[in-house]
C-alpha positions as CSV (number, residue, x, y, z in Angstrom):
1,M,-64.6,194.0,13.8
2,K,-64.3,193.3,17.6
3,A,-60.9,193.1,19.1
4,L,-59.4,192.2,22.6
5,I,-56.3,194.5,23.6
6,I,-54.2,193.0,26.4
7,I,-51.3,195.7,27.3
8,D,-48.4,195.2,29.8
9,M,-51.1,193.7,32.4
10,L,-48.8,191.4,34.1
11,N,-46.3,194.6,34.8
12,D,-49.2,197.6,35.4
13,F,-51.5,195.9,37.3
14,V,-49.8,192.9,39.1
15,T,-46.5,194.3,40.1
16,G,-46.3,197.7,39.1
17,V,-47.5,201.4,39.6
18,L,-51.1,199.7,39.8
19,A,-50.8,196.7,41.4
20,N,-53.9,195.0,42.5
21,K,-52.3,191.5,43.0
22,E,-55.5,189.8,44.6
23,K,-57.8,190.9,41.9
24,A,-55.5,191.0,38.9
25,M,-54.3,187.2,39.9
26,K,-57.9,186.1,39.5
27,I,-58.5,187.7,36.2
28,I,-56.0,185.7,34.8
29,P,-57.7,182.5,34.0
30,V,-60.3,184.5,32.0
31,I,-57.6,186.7,30.2
32,Q,-56.0,183.1,29.0
33,R,-59.3,181.4,28.5
34,T,-60.6,184.2,26.1
35,I,-56.8,183.9,24.1
36,A,-57.0,180.6,23.9
37,H,-60.8,181.0,22.6
38,K,-59.8,183.7,20.1
39,A,-56.7,182.0,19.2
40,S,-58.3,181.4,15.3
41,C,-58.7,185.2,15.1
42,M,-56.8,187.5,13.4
43,N,-53.6,188.4,15.4
44,V,-51.7,191.6,15.3
45,F,-48.6,191.9,18.1
């Protein structure tokens, strides 16, 4: 079984304590595509 875990990415890595906005903004489209591709898989919130 594989899992894609995204935890508070925007608050921590874009605007929060660990902010690196330039690099974080580049990865958002990648995360969005991955989520869309895996949308048919089991989701846990």
